[in-house]
N, C-alpha and C positions, 0 to 999 in steps of 0.2 A: 365537940367536933371530932376529937380523937376516937370517941366511942362510935360515932357515926361511920367513920372510915373503917373501923374494925368490923362493924356489922355488915357494911357493904361488901367487904372483902370475903367474909364468911359466906355471905349470900352468893357471891359470884362463884366461889369454890364449890358450894353445894349444887349450884345450877349446872356447872360443868360435870360434876359427878352424876347428877340426876339425868343429864342428857345422854351420858354414856351407858346408863343402865337401861335394859329392856326386859320386861315391859315397863311402862311408866310407874313412878313410885306410888305405892298404895299403903293403906293401913297406918301402922305406927310411924313409918318413915315419913309419910306425907304430913302427919300431924306435927312432926318436928320441924319440917321445912316451912309450913304454912305461916306460922307467926313471923318468921324472918322475912318472908316475902311481903307481909303486911307492913312490917317496919320500913322496908325499902320503898314501897309505894308511898307511904305517908311522908317519908323524908323527901321524895321527889316532888310531891304535890305541895308541901308546905316547908320551904326552906327557912332556916333560922335567920335571925337578924345578923348573926355573925357571918353567915355565908353571904348575905347581901352586902355587908361592909367590905368583905374580901373581894367580891366581884367588882364593886365600884372602885376600889383601890387599884386593882389590876387593870381595869379599863382606863382609868385616868393616866396610869403609868404608860400604857401602850400608846395613848394619844399624845403624851408628851414626847415619847420616842419618835413618833412619826413626824412631829413638828421639827425636831432636831435634824432629821434626815432629809427633809425637803424644804428648800427655800424657793418660794414662788418668784418668778421673774416679772419685771415690769418693762415698760417700753424703753426706759433709759438703759437698763442693764442689757436688754437685747440689742440695743443700738451700739453699745460699747463692744459687743462681740463681733459686729460686722466688719469685714475688711475685704479689700480687693484680692482676688485670686490670680496669681501670675499664670500665664499660659504654660510656662515651664513646670510650675508646681502641679498644674492640672495633669499634664501629660506624664510627669514623673509618677503620679499615682495611678494613671490610666495608660500605662505604656502598651497595653494590649491593643489599643486603638491604632498604634503606629506600627504594629507588626512584631512587637517584642514580647509576645505572650508565652513563648517556650524557647528553650536554648537553641534548638536546631533552626527554628524560624528566625530567631534574633540574629544569628550569624549570617544567614542568607540575606536578610533585610539590610544589614550593614553593608554587605558587598554590593547589593543592588543599588542602594542610594549613592554610593561612591562611584560606581561604574556609570550610572546614569548622568551624574554631574560631569564626569570626565568626557563622555561622548558629546554632551551638549556643548561644553566649552570648546572642544576641538573643532566641531562642525561650524560653530559660530565664528571661529577664527580662521576658517578655511584650511585647517590642518588635518591630514590623514591621521586618525587616532592610532596610537600604540599604547596599549594599557597592560600593565603588569600587576597581577594580584598574587600576593604571597601570604600564606597562612602558616604560622608557626605555633606548635603546641607547647605551652609553658608548663602544664601540669601532666601528671601521669595519665596515660590513656585508660579510659574506663572500660573494663571488661564487660562484654555482653552477659546478661543474666542467663543462668542455666535453664533448661526446660522446666525443672521442678520449681525454681524461683519464679519463672514467668507464670506458671499455672497458679501458684499460691497468690501471686500479685493480682492475677486476673480474677480469682475468686474472692479477693478482698481479705484473705487470711493474713497476708503480710503486706503492709503498706510500705512501698519503697519510694524514697524521695526522687525527684527528677534528676537524672544523671547529667552533670555539667562538667565541662572542662574549661581551662583558661587558655586563651589564644592571644597571640599578637598578630594583628591584621594590618597589612600595608597595601595601599593602592597607589600606583604611580601612573602618570600620564605625560604626554609631550605637548600639552595644551599651552595656551598663552600665558599661564600663570595668573596670580591674583595680586592686586595692589595691596601693599603692606597695611594700609589703614583699614581695608575692608575685611581682612582675614578674621579678626576677633568677632566681628558682627556676623559674618557668614557662618562660622563654625560654632559660635558661642551664644547665639540668640535664635530662639524659635520664631517662626513667622517673619523671616527677613530674607528677601530675595528680589530678583529682578524680573521674574517670570509671571508673577501673580496678576499684575495689572495690564498685561498686554495680550492681545489676541494673535497668537503665533504659536505654531506647533512646537512643542518641546517635551522632553521626557519629564523633567521636573516642573512643578507648577506651584507648589504651596510654600516653599521656603522653610520646610520642617525637617526633611529626611536626614541629611548628614549631621546636623546639629543634634537631632534626637539620638542618632547612633552614638555620638560622642557622650551624650548624657547617660545613655544606657551603660556604656563602658565604664564611666566613672561611678555609677551607682553599684555595679556588680563587682568591680575590682578596686575602686578607689584611685585608679590611674588616670592622669589627664590625657586629653587628645593632643597629638603632635602633628603640626602642619609645617611642611617645607615648600616654599614657593620661589620660583626663579622667573624673573622677567627677562625678555630678550636683550634689553639694553643695559641691564645691571650686571656688574662683574661678579657679584656675590648673590647667594640665595638667602632668603629670610626664613628663620626657623622660630616657631613659637609653640609653647605649651600652654594650654588653657583648659578651664572647666566652666560649666554654666552655673551661675548663681540662680538656683531655681526660684528663690523668693522674689527676685527682681527681674528675672529673664534677661540678665546681662552677663557678658563674658568676664571671667576673672583670669587675667593673664598672669601666669606663674613664671614664665621664662621667655626671653626673646633675644636672639643673637643672629649675626650674619655668619654664614659659613660657605664653603666651596660647594658647587653643584657637580656631583660625580657622574653625570650622564652626558651622552653625546649631544642630545638635543639642547638647543639654545634656551629653551624655556620649558616649564612644566610645573606640576604640583604633585606632592606626595603627602598622603594622609595616613597616619598611623593611630590605631585604636587598640587598646588592650581590653578584652571583654570576656565574659563567660558565654559559653555556647556549646554546641554539640555538632561535630562534623560527621556526616554520613554520606556515602555515595548513593547513586541511584536516583529515584524520582524525588523532585522537590529538593534538589541538592545544589551546591555551588557549581559543581561540574556541569550539571544539566543547564543551569542558568547561563553559564558562559558559552556553552555549546549553542544554545538557542540564540544568544546574542550574535554569534558569528553568522548565523543564518539570516537574521533580520538586518544585520549591519555588515555586509560583505566588504565594505571599504575599510573596516577596522581590523587591526592586528591585536590578538590577545595572547598573553602568556600567563599561565597559572602554575604556581608551585604549591602543592598540597602539604598537609602536616607531616607526611611521611617522606618529604623531600623529592617526590616525583614531579617532573616538570612537563607540562603540556603546552605545546605551541600551536597556535591557530593563525597561520599567515592570512593576510588579506587576499580576497579573491579578485578585487578590482582596485585600480588606482584612481577611479573617478568618484569624487564626493557626490552625495545626493544633492539635488538643487536646494539652495538655502531658502527656507520659507520666509515670506515677508509678512510684516505686521499689518493687520487690517482693522477696519472699524466693524462694529457689530452689524449683523444683518437684521433688518426690521422684523422679519418673521420670527415669532417666538419670544420677542422681548416682552416680559411680563409688565402688567400695568404699573405696579409699584416702582419697578426699575425705570420705566418710561417717564414717570413723574420726576424721579430723582435726576435723570439725565436732562430733563427740561429745566430743573432748578439749577443744575451745575453748568449748563452751557453758556458760552459767551455770545452765541447767536442772538440777534435782536428780534428776529421774527421766526414763526414756526416753520415757514418754508426754508429759510436759511438753516434752521436746526436740522430738518429732515435731510437736506442735501449734504450737509457738512459732517453730521455725526453718525450717519449710517452708510454702509456700502450698498451699491447698486440702486441708490435713489437719486435719479436725475431730476431736473426741474420738471420735465414732462411727467415723470412718475409722481412727483409731489403734487402737481396740479390734479392728477387723477385721484390722489388721496383726498384732496380738498373737495373735489366734485362728489366723490362717494360719501363723504361726511356731511355734505350740504353746508359747507363752511367756506369762508374766504380767508386769505392769509391774515394773521393777527399778530400783534406785538407780544413779546414774551416778558415785557417789563412787569406785568401783573396779570398773568393768564388766568382765566377762570377754569377750575378743575373740570367742569362739564365739557368745555371745548377740547381740553387735552384728552379726555375720555373718548370723545367722538373720533378724534384723529386716530387714537389707538385702536378703536373698533373697526375703523375703515381700512387699516393697513392690510389685514388678511384677505380682504375682498378685492384687492388690487393685484394684478399680475406683476410680480417683481422677479427679475432674473435671479438665478441661483448665485450663491456667494462665489467670489473668485477662488480658484483652486491653488493660487500661488502661496496661500497662507498655510497650506497642508501639503505634505510630501508623502504620498502613498508609497508602499513598497513596490508596487507594479506587478502586473500579471505574470510576466516572465520570471521575475525574481521569486515571486510566491511559489510558482511551479517548481523552480529549482530548489527552493527551501524545503518543500514537501518531498521532493524527489530524494534529497539528501537524507531526510529523516526516515523515509519508507522505501520499500522496494515493491512497487505495484505495477499492474498492467496498464492502468489508465489514470491520466492526470488531467485536470481542468481547473481554471481559475477565472475570476472575474473581479474587476474594480468598478464599483458603483459610482455614479455621478454624485457630486456633493449635495448634501442635504443640510437642514438646519434644525437644531433644538435650542430653545430659549435664546435665540439670536446667535448661537455659536455654530459655525459650519463644521461638518464632519464628513468623513468618507468611510465606507465599510468595504473591506476586501475579503474575498473568500477563495480558498483553494481546496480541492478535494482529490483524494487518491482512492483507487478501488482495485481489488483483486491482488494478484501476485502473491507475495509472501506474507501479506497481512492475514492475521488470524481470523477465521470465520466463526470461532467459538467465543470470542471476547467482545466486549462493548466497543463502540466506535472510539477511536483515539482522537482527542480534541486538543488542539494547540491554540492557545489564546494569546493575542498580542494587543497592546495599546500603545500607540506612538512608538512602535518598534521595540517595546519592552515586553519580554515574556511575563505572563501572569501565571503563577504556579500554585497559588493558594485560593481557597474559597470558591471552587468552581460552581458549587450548587447555588451560591448567592449571586452569580453573574447572569446578566441579561442574555449572554450568549448561550449558556446552557438551558435557560428557560425556553428560548426559542427552539433549540434543537430537540428538546424532549417533547414539544408540542406538535412538531411536524409529523406527517404520516410517511414513514420510511418503508412500509410494507410493499408499496407499489414498485420499489426498487429491488425487491426480492430479499429484503432484510427482515429478520424477526425483531419485534419491538414490544417489550413489556409496557404496560400502561404507565404513562408519565415517566418514561425512562429513555435512555439513549438506545439506539438500535444495536443489535448484535449482528456482526458480520464483518467481512474483509474491507473495511472502509476507514479512512482517516480524513480529518477536516482541519483546516487552519483558518482562523478568523482574525482579521486585524482591523482595529478601529483607530483611525487617525483623526485628531481634532485639535482645535486651538485650546480647548478646555475639555478634557476627558472627565465625564461625571463618574467618579469612583464612589463606591458605597461607603468608604471610610478613608481616613487619612493614611492608612497603610497601603492604599492603591493596589488592591488585590482582585477586585471584581467591579464590573461595569454596572451602573445603576439602571433601574427599570424605567427608562424613558420610552414612551410609546413610539416616538419618531425613530429612535435608535433600534428598537426591537423590530420595527417594520422594515428598516433597511437591511438588518441582518437576515431577516426572513426572506426578503426578495433576493439577496445575494446568494443565499443557500439554495433557494428554489432554482435560480439560474444555473448554478452548478449541477443541481439535481436533474434538470432537463437534459444537460449534456450526458450525465450518468445514465439516464433512462435510454437515450439514443444508443449509448455504448452497450448497455445490457441487451437491448433489442437486437443490435447488430450481432452481438456475440451469440445470442440464441439462434438467430437465423443462420449464422455461419456454422454453428454446431449441428443444426438440423441438416443443412446442405452437406456437411462433411459426413454425417451419418448415412444420408442417402447415397452419396458418392461411393462410400466404402461398400455399401450394399451392392451397388451396380458393379463396382470393381471386382467383387467376388465372382460375378457371373460372366465377365468379359471373356475369360478363357473358354468357357462353354459355348459362348456365342461364336467365337472363332472356329471351334471344332465343328459346330453345326453348319457354319457357312462353308467350311472346307468340304464337308460331306455333301452338301447340296450343290455347290458349284464345281466340285471336283478340282479344287486348287491345290497347289503344292504346299508343303510345310512352310517354306520360306514366305509364300504369299499369305499363309494363315498367320504367321508371326507378325507380318507387316500390318495386317488388319487389326490384330490385337493391340499392337503398338499405337496405331492411329486412333483407335477407340479410347485408349488410356490417355493419350495426349489431349484429345477433345474433352475428356472428363476433367483433366487437370485445368484446362483452360476455362472451363465453365466454373470451377471452384474459385479461380482467381477473379473472374468477372463478378461472381457472387459476393 
């Protein structure tokens, strides 16, 4: 064996030498190499018994190693691994679904969830909201990267970790307060709330936001969430520190005491969270979020203290609360078949007719009779209904004319306030707004509102400015995933004199605000940043924008006609003095009479301008 290895080694070395020499080996040199090549070929073709034993030994050794490294599973062992996943555990691992995917966004999401809850609580209690947001930096301020560092990072030469800072955030309101027993569940349990099962317009709807913000703070800093709540009839406020046990999705209360309430209001709630984040001014910032909230909620008063200690006060613009929305039952249009069957199974009604009139809005006995007639059925008992009967009733509902859902479950911003909101944000020459009549998707009523501004100081070289709102809440992230943007990019804006790249927003001096109000806004994810692509919603957005577009078209046409008339008038005005002189020469009138004629002609021209 050793001899064979030596021969092979010599052969390899000579092969390398022979390949380096040019021309190819000949004569005596080739005669020396040829026998060794023959030895090599014979060894390859006819391995020795020793080699075979060695190969078998090495093969069995590798096989035994692979058996030690791998243990096959069976049904029992796989079953032992199965366990229930807590919703808190799921969102702790997938916090990006809730809007906590980067430090800047996480800080804004926390403020958003707390402010939304405060506004909802105050409005439901009939209290004019006063909300104070304080942000205190606990760590050193992170310096912005130099130009060289930014270039290196962009090229991938130097990977820099995401810059984060630690903050203490507090949000106070003058709302009705929270009952002591409910505080741990509201702030320390995901998917717990009062708004999920009712059809009534509100900012919050899932029972996730504020508890997820506290969970994020605890994950990034290890600090618990602190809540202070004061009820009107209680002399003391209740203070609690808690964290979420993500394995069980239950609150873990660390501390609870009664203390004095240091505010003038007789009731209220204060939420404090320590978290990692990144504070920056400008677009998609806390400053912009609060400013836009003052526009959509003119009845609210806001105070904001930034990390540098600057205080910004936003007084309320009106002392009138918006009308309180009322809870309604689902509208029959758009209710899916599976949900319809489930409602039939859950109802206490004894007959289908009673079910239709009691479980849906806008279904009277007359409408129910029309549904039965369309389905070619008579009223039947629900003690043991046949699925095909239920299916026929469901198929007949869209074929019957049913009134639109009531509007008292939704509180739109209103055309006047929409225009004022856009006027505050922009300085334009032309404003228009429209509030559409209620419509339905999946049985949920909704209203689309639109306001448009054109001209003035708006830039003609930039893309259209778009402001999106849902239930009076500004939407600042994921614009490209939103149904609003999908509608705007598909419309033809060239007929309004705007340039528009393919499948993009138009370029020109125009800004648009779109508000969707609903008892259940269909967001694309739990972070509530974009509206889902429901055809009914997109159609209403399109119609609202087109209605504003028609008014814009009229304005543009008037402006063009006025500009043309002004051009012609200026042209005529240039020749009026010459006309006066010609008349003076022809009629032999005095200079005073000539000046009077010129003045009369100019007055007539100005009058025609105004009439035009």
